[in-house]
C-alpha positions as CSV (number, residue, x, y, z in Angstrom):
1,M,-91.7,84.5,115.2
2,V,-88.9,83.1,117.4
3,D,-86.1,81.0,115.9
4,I,-85.9,77.8,117.9
5,S,-83.0,76.3,115.9
6,P,-80.8,74.0,118.0
7,I,-77.4,75.5,119.0
8,V,-74.4,73.2,118.7
9,I,-71.5,73.8,121.1
10,T,-68.3,72.0,120.6
11,V,-66.0,71.5,123.6
12,I,-62.4,70.8,122.8
13,T,-60.4,69.4,125.7
14,M,-56.7,70.4,125.5
15,K,-53.8,69.4,127.7
16,S,-50.8,71.7,127.8
17,V,-47.4,70.2,128.5
18,E,-44.2,72.2,128.8
19,V,-41.4,70.6,126.8
20,K,-37.7,71.5,126.8
21,L,-35.7,72.2,123.7
22,A,-33.0,69.6,123.0
23,R,-29.9,70.3,120.8
24,I,-29.9,68.2,117.6
25,G,-26.8,69.0,115.7
26,N,-26.8,72.7,115.0
27,S,-30.6,72.9,115.5
28,L,-33.0,72.7,118.5
29,G,-35.9,70.2,118.7
30,I,-38.5,68.8,121.0
31,R,-39.1,65.3,122.2
32,L,-42.6,63.9,122.0
33,N,-43.9,61.1,124.2
34,R,-44.4,57.8,122.5
35,D,-47.9,57.4,123.9
36,L,-48.8,60.8,122.4
37,L,-47.3,59.8,119.0
38,N,-49.2,56.5,119.1
39,K,-52.5,58.3,120.1
40,Y,-52.4,60.4,116.9
41,G,-50.9,57.8,114.6
42,I,-47.7,59.7,114.1
43,R,-44.9,57.5,112.7
44,E,-42.2,59.3,110.8
45,S,-43.3,62.9,110.2
46,L,-45.6,65.7,111.2
47,L,-47.2,68.6,109.5
48,L,-45.9,71.9,111.0
49,E,-47.9,75.0,110.5
50,S,-46.3,78.4,111.4
51,R,-49.1,80.8,112.3
52,E,-49.0,84.4,113.4
53,D,-49.3,83.6,117.1
54,R,-48.5,79.9,117.4
55,I,-46.9,76.8,115.9
56,V,-49.2,73.9,115.2
57,L,-48.1,70.3,114.9
58,R,-50.5,67.9,113.2
59,P,-50.4,64.3,112.1
60,L,-49.4,64.1,108.4
61,K,-52.0,62.2,106.5
62,K,-50.4,61.3,103.2
63,D,-53.5,60.1,101.5
64,A,-55.8,62.8,102.7
65,K,-56.7,65.5,100.2
66,L,-57.6,69.0,101.5
67,S,-61.1,70.0,100.4
68,W,-62.1,73.5,99.4
69,K,-64.5,73.5,102.4
70,Q,-61.7,72.7,104.8
71,T,-59.3,75.2,103.2
72,F,-61.9,78.0,103.5
73,A,-62.7,77.0,107.1
74,D,-58.9,77.1,108.0
75,M,-58.5,80.5,106.2
76,K,-61.5,81.9,108.0
77,A,-60.2,80.7,111.4
78,E,-56.9,82.6,110.8
79,K,-58.8,85.9,110.4
80,E,-56.2,87.1,108.0
81,N,-56.5,90.5,106.3
82,W,-57.2,89.9,102.6
83,S,-58.2,93.5,101.8
84,E,-55.1,94.1,99.6
85,W,-56.4,91.5,97.2
86,E,-59.2,94.0,96.4
87,E,-56.6,96.4,95.1
88,I,-55.0,93.7,92.9
89,T,-58.3,93.0,91.2
90,A,-58.5,96.6,90.1
91,D,-55.3,96.3,88.0
92,G,-57.1,96.8,84.7
93,L,-56.8,93.3,83.4
94,E,-60.5,92.9,83.3
95,N,-60.5,95.5,80.4
96,L,-58.3,93.5,78.1
């Protein structure tokens, strides 16, 4: 029997733009185009994620709650090595 399930392909269009670092006091920062900020509804702050190979800036949704499903999907996408957690579970606490 041949599986004829539909295949879903998601295409993400990304535009890369080089930005220069600007001195802000003793720090460095970047300037973001107003049109870009408006497009994503960014007003006062962003969510910055420091990942192993990149920095991700996302709109901060104050009212949005992170679901377990989304948390798991994000963790899976990072492909982190969680094997050391298996060692922790063998700490003998299950025998108390």
